[in-house]
PDB file of N, CA, C and O in Angstrom:
ATOM      1  N   MET A   1      -5.394  -2.126  17.729  1.00  0.00           N
ATOM      2  CA  MET A   1      -4.804  -3.325  17.176  1.00  0.00           C
ATOM      3  C   MET A   1      -5.160  -3.363  15.675  1.00  0.00           C
ATOM      4  O   MET A   1      -6.319  -3.156  15.315  1.00  0.00           O
ATOM      5  N   PRO A   2      -4.185  -3.621  14.811  1.00  0.00           N
ATOM      6  CA  PRO A   2      -4.437  -3.638  13.370  1.00  0.00           C
ATOM      7  C   PRO A   2      -5.315  -4.815  12.938  1.00  0.00           C
ATOM      8  O   PRO A   2      -5.375  -5.850  13.602  1.00  0.00           O
ATOM      9  N   THR A   3      -5.986  -4.621  11.818  1.00  0.00           N
ATOM     10  CA  THR A   3      -6.812  -5.661  11.213  1.00  0.00           C
ATOM     11  C   THR A   3      -6.100  -6.181   9.971  1.00  0.00           C
ATOM     12  O   THR A   3      -5.629  -5.396   9.148  1.00  0.00           O
ATOM     13  N   TYR A   4      -6.022  -7.491   9.835  1.00  0.00           N
ATOM     14  CA  TYR A   4      -5.370  -8.121   8.702  1.00  0.00           C
ATOM     15  C   TYR A   4      -6.376  -9.029   7.997  1.00  0.00           C
ATOM     16  O   TYR A   4      -7.362  -9.452   8.601  1.00  0.00           O
ATOM     17  N   ASN A   5      -6.132  -9.326   6.739  1.00  0.00           N
ATOM     18  CA  ASN A   5      -6.976 -10.234   5.964  1.00  0.00           C
ATOM     19  C   ASN A   5      -6.334 -11.616   5.932  1.00  0.00           C
ATOM     20  O   ASN A   5      -5.119 -11.753   5.789  1.00  0.00           O
ATOM     21  N   TYR A   6      -7.175 -12.632   6.068  1.00  0.00           N
ATOM     22  CA  TYR A   6      -6.753 -14.023   6.043  1.00  0.00           C
ATOM     23  C   TYR A   6      -7.639 -14.764   5.053  1.00  0.00           C
ATOM     24  O   TYR A   6      -8.742 -14.307   4.752  1.00  0.00           O
ATOM     25  N   THR A   7      -7.173 -15.911   4.539  1.00  0.00           N
ATOM     26  CA  THR A   7      -7.972 -16.674   3.584  1.00  0.00           C
ATOM     27  C   THR A   7      -8.111 -18.119   4.031  1.00  0.00           C
ATOM     28  O   THR A   7      -7.126 -18.837   4.199  1.00  0.00           O
ATOM     29  N   CYS A   8      -9.362 -18.526   4.220  1.00  0.00           N
ATOM     30  CA  CYS A   8      -9.692 -19.913   4.516  1.00  0.00           C
ATOM     31  C   CYS A   8      -9.885 -20.613   3.176  1.00  0.00           C
ATOM     32  O   CYS A   8     -10.546 -20.075   2.289  1.00  0.00           O
ATOM     33  N   ASP A   9      -9.313 -21.811   3.019  1.00  0.00           N
ATOM     34  CA  ASP A   9      -9.462 -22.566   1.768  1.00  0.00           C
ATOM     35  C   ASP A   9     -10.925 -22.864   1.460  1.00  0.00           C
ATOM     36  O   ASP A   9     -11.308 -22.944   0.293  1.00  0.00           O
ATOM     37  N   THR A  10     -11.733 -23.026   2.480  1.00  0.00           N
ATOM     38  CA  THR A  10     -13.133 -23.393   2.290  1.00  0.00           C
ATOM     39  C   THR A  10     -14.067 -22.188   2.216  1.00  0.00           C
ATOM     40  O   THR A  10     -14.959 -22.146   1.369  1.00  0.00           O
ATOM     41  N   HIS A  11     -13.866 -21.205   3.102  1.00  0.00           N
ATOM     42  CA  HIS A  11     -14.824 -20.101   3.239  1.00  0.00           C
ATOM     43  C   HIS A  11     -14.342 -18.762   2.697  1.00  0.00           C
ATOM     44  O   HIS A  11     -15.078 -17.778   2.776  1.00  0.00           O
ATOM     45  N   GLY A  12     -13.161 -18.692   2.162  1.00  0.00           N
ATOM     46  CA  GLY A  12     -12.676 -17.462   1.543  1.00  0.00           C
ATOM     47  C   GLY A  12     -12.040 -16.495   2.525  1.00  0.00           C
ATOM     48  O   GLY A  12     -11.576 -16.882   3.598  1.00  0.00           O
ATOM     49  N   THR A  13     -12.030 -15.235   2.135  1.00  0.00           N
ATOM     50  CA  THR A  13     -11.326 -14.194   2.877  1.00  0.00           C
ATOM     51  C   THR A  13     -12.132 -13.702   4.075  1.00  0.00           C
ATOM     52  O   THR A  13     -13.352 -13.556   4.008  1.00  0.00           O
ATOM     53  N   PHE A  14     -11.417 -13.449   5.178  1.00  0.00           N
ATOM     54  CA  PHE A  14     -12.024 -12.826   6.358  1.00  0.00           C
ATOM     55  C   PHE A  14     -10.989 -11.902   6.994  1.00  0.00           C
ATOM     56  O   PHE A  14      -9.793 -12.020   6.730  1.00  0.00           O
ATOM     57  N   SER A  15     -11.456 -10.996   7.820  1.00  0.00           N
ATOM     58  CA  SER A  15     -10.575 -10.058   8.520  1.00  0.00           C
ATOM     59  C   SER A  15     -10.536 -10.414   9.993  1.00  0.00           C
ATOM     60  O   SER A  15     -11.527 -10.874  10.559  1.00  0.00           O
ATOM     61  N   ALA A  16      -9.385 -10.199  10.608  1.00  0.00           N
ATOM     62  CA  ALA A  16      -9.233 -10.440  12.040  1.00  0.00           C
ATOM     63  C   ALA A  16      -8.197  -9.483  12.594  1.00  0.00           C
ATOM     64  O   ALA A  16      -7.264  -9.086  11.896  1.00  0.00           O
ATOM     65  N   GLN A  17      -8.368  -9.121  13.846  1.00  0.00           N
ATOM     66  CA  GLN A  17      -7.393  -8.281  14.519  1.00  0.00           C
ATOM     67  C   GLN A  17      -6.290  -9.153  15.095  1.00  0.00           C
ATOM     68  O   GLN A  17      -6.540 -10.235  15.627  1.00  0.00           O
ATOM     69  N   ALA A  18      -5.061  -8.657  14.976  1.00  0.00           N
ATOM     70  CA  ALA A  18      -3.914  -9.363  15.542  1.00  0.00           C
ATOM     71  C   ALA A  18      -2.877  -8.322  15.934  1.00  0.00           C
ATOM     72  O   ALA A  18      -2.785  -7.262  15.314  1.00  0.00           O
ATOM     73  N   SER A  19      -2.112  -8.622  16.949  1.00  0.00           N
ATOM     74  CA  SER A  19      -1.062  -7.695  17.339  1.00  0.00           C
ATOM     75  C   SER A  19      -0.007  -7.645  16.242  1.00  0.00           C
ATOM     76  O   SER A  19       0.108  -8.571  15.439  1.00  0.00           O
ATOM     77  N   MET A  20       0.751  -6.575  16.212  1.00  0.00           N
ATOM     78  CA  MET A  20       1.796  -6.449  15.196  1.00  0.00           C
ATOM     79  C   MET A  20       2.845  -7.537  15.355  1.00  0.00           C
ATOM     80  O   MET A  20       3.461  -7.946  14.371  1.00  0.00           O
ATOM     81  N   ALA A  21       3.057  -8.008  16.565  1.00  0.00           N
ATOM     82  CA  ALA A  21       4.036  -9.068  16.807  1.00  0.00           C
ATOM     83  C   ALA A  21       3.550 -10.408  16.246  1.00  0.00           C
ATOM     84  O   ALA A  21       4.359 -11.288  15.953  1.00  0.00           O
ATOM     85  N   GLU A  22       2.225 -10.563  16.098  1.00  0.00           N
ATOM     86  CA  GLU A  22       1.665 -11.828  15.624  1.00  0.00           C
ATOM     87  C   GLU A  22       0.988 -11.683  14.267  1.00  0.00           C
ATOM     88  O   GLU A  22       0.140 -12.502  13.913  1.00  0.00           O
ATOM     89  N   PHE A  23       1.351 -10.652  13.501  1.00  0.00           N
ATOM     90  CA  PHE A  23       0.673 -10.377  12.241  1.00  0.00           C
ATOM     91  C   PHE A  23       0.808 -11.515  11.237  1.00  0.00           C
ATOM     92  O   PHE A  23      -0.064 -11.682  10.384  1.00  0.00           O
ATOM     93  N   ASP A  24       1.868 -12.293  11.316  1.00  0.00           N
ATOM     94  CA  ASP A  24       2.119 -13.344  10.329  1.00  0.00           C
ATOM     95  C   ASP A  24       1.584 -14.710  10.758  1.00  0.00           C
ATOM     96  O   ASP A  24       1.625 -15.662   9.978  1.00  0.00           O
ATOM     97  N   ALA A  25       1.086 -14.814  11.984  1.00  0.00           N
ATOM     98  CA  ALA A  25       0.571 -16.091  12.482  1.00  0.00           C
ATOM     99  C   ALA A  25      -0.809 -16.361  11.881  1.00  0.00           C
ATOM    100  O   ALA A  25      -1.601 -15.432  11.725  1.00  0.00           O
ATOM    101  N   PRO A  26      -1.108 -17.614  11.543  1.00  0.00           N
ATOM    102  CA  PRO A  26      -2.448 -17.946  11.031  1.00  0.00           C
ATOM    103  C   PRO A  26      -3.522 -17.610  12.073  1.00  0.00           C
ATOM    104  O   PRO A  26      -3.276 -17.656  13.278  1.00  0.00           O
ATOM    105  N   GLN A  27      -4.712 -17.273  11.581  1.00  0.00           N
ATOM    106  CA  GLN A  27      -5.863 -17.023  12.452  1.00  0.00           C
ATOM    107  C   GLN A  27      -6.936 -18.048  12.116  1.00  0.00           C
ATOM    108  O   GLN A  27      -7.017 -18.514  10.979  1.00  0.00           O
ATOM    109  N   ASN A  28      -7.750 -18.398  13.085  1.00  0.00           N
ATOM    110  CA  ASN A  28      -8.812 -19.375  12.851  1.00  0.00           C
ATOM    111  C   ASN A  28      -9.955 -18.751  12.074  1.00  0.00           C
ATOM    112  O   ASN A  28     -10.386 -17.636  12.370  1.00  0.00           O
ATOM    113  N   CYS A  29     -10.444 -19.479  11.074  1.00  0.00           N
ATOM    114  CA  CYS A  29     -11.609 -19.050  10.297  1.00  0.00           C
ATOM    115  C   CYS A  29     -12.787 -18.905  11.259  1.00  0.00           C
ATOM    116  O   CYS A  29     -13.001 -19.786  12.092  1.00  0.00           O
ATOM    117  N   PRO A  30     -13.554 -17.823  11.169  1.00  0.00           N
ATOM    118  CA  PRO A  30     -14.685 -17.647  12.092  1.00  0.00           C
ATOM    119  C   PRO A  30     -15.813 -18.664  11.872  1.00  0.00           C
ATOM    120  O   PRO A  30     -16.668 -18.818  12.744  1.00  0.00           O
ATOM    121  N   ILE A  31     -15.835 -19.356  10.740  1.00  0.00           N
ATOM    122  CA  ILE A  31     -16.895 -20.324  10.462  1.00  0.00           C
ATOM    123  C   ILE A  31     -16.474 -21.739  10.856  1.00  0.00           C
ATOM    124  O   ILE A  31     -17.176 -22.407  11.614  1.00  0.00           O
ATOM    125  N   CYS A  32     -15.319 -22.203  10.339  1.00  0.00           N
ATOM    126  CA  CYS A  32     -14.913 -23.595  10.580  1.00  0.00           C
ATOM    127  C   CYS A  32     -13.785 -23.744  11.603  1.00  0.00           C
ATOM    128  O   CYS A  32     -13.438 -24.860  11.991  1.00  0.00           O
ATOM    129  N   GLN A  33     -13.219 -22.625  12.034  1.00  0.00           N
ATOM    130  CA  GLN A  33     -12.136 -22.608  13.021  1.00  0.00           C
ATOM    131  C   GLN A  33     -10.833 -23.217  12.510  1.00  0.00           C
ATOM    132  O   GLN A  33      -9.941 -23.510  13.307  1.00  0.00           O
ATOM    133  N   LYS A  34     -10.707 -23.413  11.198  1.00  0.00           N
ATOM    134  CA  LYS A  34      -9.476 -23.942  10.604  1.00  0.00           C
ATOM    135  C   LYS A  34      -8.432 -22.824  10.559  1.00  0.00           C
ATOM    136  O   LYS A  34      -8.752 -21.717  10.126  1.00  0.00           O
ATOM    137  N   PRO A  35      -7.173 -23.084  11.001  1.00  0.00           N
ATOM    138  CA  PRO A  35      -6.134 -22.045  10.905  1.00  0.00           C
ATOM    139  C   PRO A  35      -5.934 -21.626   9.446  1.00  0.00           C
ATOM    140  O   PRO A  35      -5.770 -22.467   8.561  1.00  0.00           O
ATOM    141  N   SER A  36      -5.950 -20.328   9.216  1.00  0.00           N
ATOM    142  CA  SER A  36      -5.870 -19.792   7.854  1.00  0.00           C
ATOM    143  C   SER A  36      -4.737 -18.785   7.768  1.00  0.00           C
ATOM    144  O   SER A  36      -4.569 -17.963   8.669  1.00  0.00           O
ATOM    145  N   PRO A  37      -3.952 -18.839   6.687  1.00  0.00           N
ATOM    146  CA  PRO A  37      -2.807 -17.918   6.553  1.00  0.00           C
ATOM    147  C   PRO A  37      -3.245 -16.496   6.214  1.00  0.00           C
ATOM    148  O   PRO A  37      -4.316 -16.269   5.650  1.00  0.00           O
ATOM    149  N   ARG A  38      -2.398 -15.564   6.570  1.00  0.00           N
ATOM    150  CA  ARG A  38      -2.646 -14.156   6.256  1.00  0.00           C
ATOM    151  C   ARG A  38      -2.457 -13.947   4.770  1.00  0.00           C
ATOM    152  O   ARG A  38      -1.563 -14.535   4.161  1.00  0.00           O
ATOM    153  N   ASP A  39      -3.301 -13.107   4.184  1.00  0.00           N
ATOM    154  CA  ASP A  39      -3.149 -12.738   2.774  1.00  0.00           C
ATOM    155  C   ASP A  39      -1.929 -11.857   2.622  1.00  0.00           C
ATOM    156  O   ASP A  39      -1.711 -10.933   3.406  1.00  0.00           O
ATOM    157  N   LEU A  40      -1.147 -12.147   1.623  1.00  0.00           N
ATOM    158  CA  LEU A  40      -0.021 -11.276   1.308  1.00  0.00           C
ATOM    159  C   LEU A  40      -0.447 -10.412   0.133  1.00  0.00           C
ATOM    160  O   LEU A  40      -0.695 -10.912  -0.965  1.00  0.00           O
ATOM    161  N   VAL A  41      -0.526  -9.130   0.373  1.00  0.00           N
ATOM    162  CA  VAL A  41      -0.974  -8.212  -0.667  1.00  0.00           C
ATOM    163  C   VAL A  41       0.133  -7.216  -0.971  1.00  0.00           C
ATOM    164  O   VAL A  41       0.991  -6.939  -0.132  1.00  0.00           O
ATOM    165  N   ALA A  42       0.097  -6.696  -2.163  1.00  0.00           N
ATOM    166  CA  ALA A  42       1.073  -5.687  -2.566  1.00  0.00           C
ATOM    167  C   ALA A  42       0.741  -4.360  -1.888  1.00  0.00           C
ATOM    168  O   ALA A  42      -0.384  -4.134  -1.443  1.00  0.00           O
ATOM    169  N   ALA A  43       1.724  -3.510  -1.820  1.00  0.00           N
ATOM    170  CA  ALA A  43       1.507  -2.174  -1.269  1.00  0.00           C
ATOM    171  C   ALA A  43       0.492  -1.425  -2.120  1.00  0.00           C
ATOM    172  O   ALA A  43       0.449  -1.614  -3.335  1.00  0.00           O
ATOM    173  N   PRO A  44      -0.323  -0.581  -1.506  1.00  0.00           N
ATOM    174  CA  PRO A  44      -1.324   0.138  -2.277  1.00  0.00           C
ATOM    175  C   PRO A  44      -0.701   1.106  -3.268  1.00  0.00           C
ATOM    176  O   PRO A  44       0.366   1.668  -3.017  1.00  0.00           O
ATOM    177  N   GLN A  45      -1.368   1.295  -4.385  1.00  0.00           N
ATOM    178  CA  GLN A  45      -0.944   2.281  -5.370  1.00  0.00           C
ATOM    179  C   GLN A  45      -1.383   3.651  -4.859  1.00  0.00           C
ATOM    180  O   GLN A  45      -2.538   3.829  -4.473  1.00  0.00           O
ATOM    181  N   ILE A  46      -0.494   4.588  -4.856  1.00  0.00           N
ATOM    182  CA  ILE A  46      -0.819   5.942  -4.414  1.00  0.00           C
ATOM    183  C   ILE A  46      -0.789   6.844  -5.631  1.00  0.00           C
ATOM    184  O   ILE A  46       0.208   6.905  -6.350  1.00  0.00           O
ATOM    185  N   SER A  47      -1.875   7.531  -5.850  1.00  0.00           N
ATOM    186  CA  SER A  47      -1.922   8.436  -6.994  1.00  0.00           C
ATOM    187  C   SER A  47      -2.263   9.830  -6.512  1.00  0.00           C
ATOM    188  O   SER A  47      -2.859  10.013  -5.451  1.00  0.00           O
ATOM    189  N   THR A  48      -1.876  10.801  -7.305  1.00  0.00           N
ATOM    190  CA  THR A  48      -2.218  12.179  -6.991  1.00  0.00           C
ATOM    191  C   THR A  48      -3.358  12.601  -7.882  1.00  0.00           C
ATOM    192  O   THR A  48      -3.524  12.083  -8.986  1.00  0.00           O
ATOM    193  N   LYS A  49      -4.126  13.521  -7.411  1.00  0.00           N
ATOM    194  CA  LYS A  49      -5.256  14.002  -8.183  1.00  0.00           C
ATOM    195  C   LYS A  49      -4.750  15.048  -9.164  1.00  0.00           C
ATOM    196  O   LYS A  49      -4.142  16.038  -8.760  1.00  0.00           O
ATOM    197  N   GLY A  50      -4.995  14.836 -10.431  1.00  0.00           N
ATOM    198  CA  GLY A  50      -4.560  15.802 -11.438  1.00  0.00           C
ATOM    199  C   GLY A  50      -3.110  15.602 -11.822  1.00  0.00           C
ATOM    200  O   GLY A  50      -2.474  14.623 -11.431  1.00  0.00           O
ATOM    201  N   ASP A  51      -2.607  16.532 -12.581  1.00  0.00           N
ATOM    202  CA  ASP A  51      -1.222  16.454 -13.046  1.00  0.00           C
ATOM    203  C   ASP A  51      -0.263  16.858 -11.947  1.00  0.00           C
ATOM    204  O   ASP A  51      -0.550  17.742 -11.140  1.00  0.00           O
ATOM    205  N   ARG A  52       0.876  16.200 -11.931  1.00  0.00           N
ATOM    206  CA  ARG A  52       1.924  16.571 -10.979  1.00  0.00           C
ATOM    207  C   ARG A  52       2.669  17.776 -11.507  1.00  0.00           C
ATOM    208  O   ARG A  52       2.877  17.880 -12.716  1.00  0.00           O
ATOM    209  N   PRO A  53       3.081  18.696 -10.639  1.00  0.00           N
ATOM    210  CA  PRO A  53       3.869  19.821 -11.115  1.00  0.00           C
ATOM    211  C   PRO A  53       5.240  19.349 -11.592  1.00  0.00           C
ATOM    212  O   PRO A  53       5.791  18.380 -11.070  1.00  0.00           O
ATOM    213  N   LYS A  54       5.773  20.033 -12.571  1.00  0.00           N
ATOM    214  CA  LYS A  54       7.115  19.704 -13.048  1.00  0.00           C
ATOM    215  C   LYS A  54       8.130  20.155 -12.008  1.00  0.00           C
ATOM    216  O   LYS A  54       7.856  21.048 -11.206  1.00  0.00           O
ATOM    217  N   ALA A  55       9.301  19.532 -12.028  1.00  0.00           N
ATOM    218  CA  ALA A  55      10.312  19.802 -11.011  1.00  0.00           C
ATOM    219  C   ALA A  55      10.796  21.245 -11.031  1.00  0.00           C
ATOM    220  O   ALA A  55      11.270  21.747 -10.012  1.00  0.00           O
ATOM    221  N   ASN A  56      10.684  21.925 -12.181  1.00  0.00           N
ATOM    222  CA  ASN A  56      11.190  23.295 -12.241  1.00  0.00           C
ATOM    223  C   ASN A  56      10.134  24.320 -11.853  1.00  0.00           C
ATOM    224  O   ASN A  56      10.404  25.520 -11.912  1.00  0.00           O
ATOM    225  N   GLN A  57       8.937  23.886 -11.458  1.00  0.00           N
ATOM    226  CA  GLN A  57       7.896  24.795 -11.023  1.00  0.00           C
ATOM    227  C   GLN A  57       7.906  24.894  -9.507  1.00  0.00           C
ATOM    228  O   GLN A  57       8.356  23.979  -8.818  1.00  0.00           O
ATOM    229  N   SER A  58       7.405  26.011  -8.993  1.00  0.00           N
ATOM    230  CA  SER A  58       7.302  26.142  -7.543  1.00  0.00           C
ATOM    231  C   SER A  58       6.417  25.026  -7.009  1.00  0.00           C
ATOM    232  O   SER A  58       5.389  24.702  -7.602  1.00  0.00           O
ATOM    233  N   GLY A  59       6.815  24.447  -5.901  1.00  0.00           N
ATOM    234  CA  GLY A  59       6.049  23.370  -5.303  1.00  0.00           C
ATOM    235  C   GLY A  59       6.244  22.045  -6.014  1.00  0.00           C
ATOM    236  O   GLY A  59       5.489  21.105  -5.765  1.00  0.00           O
ATOM    237  N   GLY A  60       7.231  21.939  -6.890  1.00  0.00           N
ATOM    238  CA  GLY A  60       7.503  20.695  -7.599  1.00  0.00           C
ATOM    239  C   GLY A  60       8.079  19.656  -6.672  1.00  0.00           C
ATOM    240  O   GLY A  60       7.799  19.665  -5.473  1.00  0.00           O
ATOM    241  N   ALA A  61       8.873  18.770  -7.209  1.00  0.00           N
ATOM    242  CA  ALA A  61       9.400  17.638  -6.445  1.00  0.00           C
ATOM    243  C   ALA A  61      10.176  18.088  -5.209  1.00  0.00           C
ATOM    244  O   ALA A  61      10.125  17.422  -4.174  1.00  0.00           O
ATOM    245  N   THR A  62      10.886  19.197  -5.303  1.00  0.00           N
ATOM    246  CA  THR A  62      11.683  19.642  -4.166  1.00  0.00           C
ATOM    247  C   THR A  62      11.054  20.822  -3.436  1.00  0.00           C
ATOM    248  O   THR A  62      11.547  21.231  -2.385  1.00  0.00           O
ATOM    249  N   GLY A  63       9.967  21.377  -3.983  1.00  0.00           N
ATOM    250  CA  GLY A  63       9.325  22.514  -3.348  1.00  0.00           C
ATOM    251  C   GLY A  63      10.029  23.827  -3.645  1.00  0.00           C
ATOM    252  O   GLY A  63       9.689  24.848  -3.048  1.00  0.00           O
ATOM    253  N   ARG A  64      10.995  23.831  -4.544  1.00  0.00           N
ATOM    254  CA  ARG A  64      11.706  25.059  -4.919  1.00  0.00           C
ATOM    255  C   ARG A  64      11.989  25.016  -6.410  1.00  0.00           C
ATOM    256  O   ARG A  64      11.931  23.954  -7.029  1.00  0.00           O
ATOM    257  N   LYS A  65      12.293  26.162  -6.980  1.00  0.00           N
ATOM    258  CA  LYS A  65      12.586  26.200  -8.410  1.00  0.00           C
ATOM    259  C   LYS A  65      13.931  25.553  -8.680  1.00  0.00           C
ATOM    260  O   LYS A  65      14.920  25.822  -7.998  1.00  0.00           O
ATOM    261  N   VAL A  66      13.946  24.692  -9.692  1.00  0.00           N
ATOM    262  CA  VAL A  66      15.151  23.982 -10.076  1.00  0.00           C
ATOM    263  C   VAL A  66      15.323  24.143 -11.568  1.00  0.00           C
ATOM    264  O   VAL A  66      14.362  23.990 -12.321  1.00  0.00           O
ATOM    265  N   LYS A  67      16.529  24.448 -12.008  1.00  0.00           N
ATOM    266  CA  LYS A  67      16.783  24.549 -13.447  1.00  0.00           C
ATOM    267  C   LYS A  67      17.602  23.342 -13.849  1.00  0.00           C
ATOM    268  O   LYS A  67      18.683  23.094 -13.315  1.00  0.00           O
ATOM    269  N   HIS A  68      17.069  22.600 -14.796  1.00  0.00           N
ATOM    270  CA  HIS A  68      17.754  21.419 -15.306  1.00  0.00           C
ATOM    271  C   HIS A  68      18.414  21.733 -16.643  1.00  0.00           C
ATOM    272  O   HIS A  68      18.191  22.792 -17.230  1.00  0.00           O
ATOM    273  N   ALA A  69      19.219  20.805 -17.105  1.00  0.00           N
ATOM    274  CA  ALA A  69      19.908  20.953 -18.380  1.00  0.00           C
ATOM    275  C   ALA A  69      18.895  20.996 -19.522  1.00  0.00           C
ATOM    276  O   ALA A  69      17.802  20.445 -19.390  1.00  0.00           O
ATOM    277  N   PRO A  70      19.237  21.641 -20.644  1.00  0.00           N
ATOM    278  CA  PRO A  70      18.331  21.657 -21.780  1.00  0.00           C
ATOM    279  C   PRO A  70      17.994  20.240 -22.228  1.00  0.00           C
ATOM    280  O   PRO A  70      18.858  19.364 -22.244  1.00  0.00           O
ATOM    281  N   GLY A  71      16.737  20.024 -22.591  1.00  0.00           N
ATOM    282  CA  GLY A  71      16.284  18.715 -23.029  1.00  0.00           C
ATOM    283  C   GLY A  71      15.894  17.768 -21.897  1.00  0.00           C
ATOM    284  O   GLY A  71      15.587  16.601 -22.140  1.00  0.00           O
ATOM    285  N   CYS A  72      15.905  18.260 -20.677  1.00  0.00           N
ATOM    286  CA  CYS A  72      15.513  17.427 -19.532  1.00  0.00           C
ATOM    287  C   CYS A  72      14.076  16.949 -19.758  1.00  0.00           C
ATOM    288  O   CYS A  72      13.205  17.767 -20.053  1.00  0.00           O
ATOM    289  N   PRO A  73      13.805  15.636 -19.625  1.00  0.00           N
ATOM    290  CA  PRO A  73      12.455  15.128 -19.896  1.00  0.00           C
ATOM    291  C   PRO A  73      11.390  15.674 -18.947  1.00  0.00           C
ATOM    292  O   PRO A  73      10.226  15.763 -19.336  1.00  0.00           O
ATOM    293  N   CYS A  74      11.745  16.040 -17.724  1.00  0.00           N
ATOM    294  CA  CYS A  74      10.720  16.540 -16.806  1.00  0.00           C
ATOM    295  C   CYS A  74      10.418  18.019 -17.062  1.00  0.00           C
ATOM    296  O   CYS A  74       9.407  18.529 -16.577  1.00  0.00           O
ATOM    297  N   CYS A  75      11.269  18.710 -17.809  1.00  0.00           N
ATOM    298  CA  CYS A  75      11.056  20.129 -18.053  1.00  0.00           C
ATOM    299  C   CYS A  75      10.515  20.413 -19.453  1.00  0.00           C
ATOM    300  O   CYS A  75      10.247  21.570 -19.775  1.00  0.00           O
ATOM    301  N   SER A  76      10.347  19.399 -20.285  1.00  0.00           N
ATOM    302  CA  SER A  76       9.886  19.654 -21.649  1.00  0.00           C
ATOM    303  C   SER A  76       8.389  19.638 -21.744  1.00  0.00           C
ATOM    304  O   SER A  76       7.837  19.836 -22.826  1.00  0.00           O
TER     305      SER A  76
END
Protein backbone atom coordinates (compact mmCIF):
# COMPACT_ATOMS: atom_id res chain seq x y z
CA MET A 1 0.00 0.00 0.00
CA PRO A 2 1.49 3.41 -0.95
CA THR A 3 2.47 6.03 1.61
CA TYR A 4 1.27 9.61 1.12
CA ASN A 5 2.06 12.85 2.96
CA TYR A 6 -0.67 14.82 4.71
CA THR A 7 -0.59 18.16 6.56
CA CYS A 8 -2.33 18.90 9.83
CA ASP A 9 -2.89 22.64 10.41
CA THR A 10 -1.73 22.24 14.01
CA HIS A 11 0.94 19.51 13.95
CA GLY A 12 2.43 19.77 10.46
CA THR A 13 3.25 17.07 7.95
CA PHE A 14 2.82 13.34 8.57
CA SER A 15 2.85 10.21 6.41
CA ALA A 16 0.11 7.60 6.23
CA GLN A 17 -0.65 4.58 4.12
CA ALA A 18 -3.77 4.67 1.98
CA SER A 19 -5.07 2.59 -0.87
CA MET A 20 -4.69 4.04 -4.35
CA ALA A 21 -8.48 4.32 -4.55
CA GLU A 22 -8.49 6.52 -1.42
CA PHE A 23 -5.28 8.49 -2.04
CA ASP A 24 -7.12 11.83 -2.14
CA ALA A 25 -9.23 11.30 1.00
CA PRO A 26 -8.14 13.17 4.16
CA GLN A 27 -6.38 11.11 6.84
CA ASN A 28 -6.59 11.70 10.58
CA CYS A 29 -3.59 13.37 12.22
CA PRO A 30 -1.88 10.78 14.45
CA ILE A 31 -1.69 13.33 17.31
CA CYS A 32 -5.04 15.18 17.34
CA GLN A 33 -7.08 12.91 15.04
CA LYS A 34 -8.22 15.94 12.98
CA PRO A 35 -8.88 15.05 9.29
CA SER A 36 -5.97 16.45 7.28
CA PRO A 37 -5.70 16.88 3.50
CA ARG A 38 -3.08 15.16 1.39
CA ASP A 39 -0.11 17.28 0.36
CA LEU A 40 -0.07 18.08 -3.31
CA VAL A 41 3.51 18.02 -4.48
CA ALA A 42 5.07 18.50 -7.87
CA ALA A 43 6.58 15.59 -9.74
CA PRO A 44 10.17 14.91 -8.77
CA GLN A 45 12.97 16.41 -10.82
CA ILE A 46 14.91 13.68 -12.58
CA SER A 47 18.49 14.41 -13.47
CA THR A 48 21.19 12.39 -15.12
CA LYS A 49 24.65 12.10 -13.76
CA GLY A 50 27.13 13.95 -15.94
CA ASP A 51 26.57 15.33 -19.40
CA ARG A 52 23.93 13.87 -21.65
CA PRO A 53 25.16 12.48 -24.96
CA LYS A 54 24.29 14.52 -28.02
CA ALA A 55 21.62 13.11 -30.31
CA ASN A 56 24.14 12.39 -33.07
CA GLN A 57 26.32 10.21 -30.83
CA SER A 58 25.82 6.50 -30.28
CA GLY A 59 23.50 5.95 -27.35
CA GLY A 60 22.04 9.46 -27.70
CA ALA A 61 18.37 10.32 -27.49
CA THR A 62 17.36 7.59 -29.93
CA GLY A 63 20.18 5.12 -29.24
CA ARG A 64 21.41 5.35 -32.86
CA LYS A 65 23.45 7.78 -34.91
CA VAL A 66 21.39 10.64 -36.27
CA LYS A 67 22.58 13.35 -38.64
CA HIS A 68 20.85 16.68 -38.25
CA ALA A 69 20.91 19.75 -40.46
CA PRO A 70 23.93 22.06 -40.22
CA GLY A 71 23.66 24.45 -37.28
CA CYS A 72 21.45 22.10 -35.24
CA PRO A 73 21.72 23.29 -31.60
CA CYS A 74 22.07 19.75 -30.21
CA CYS A 75 24.95 18.94 -32.58
CA SER A 76 27.05 22.09 -32.12
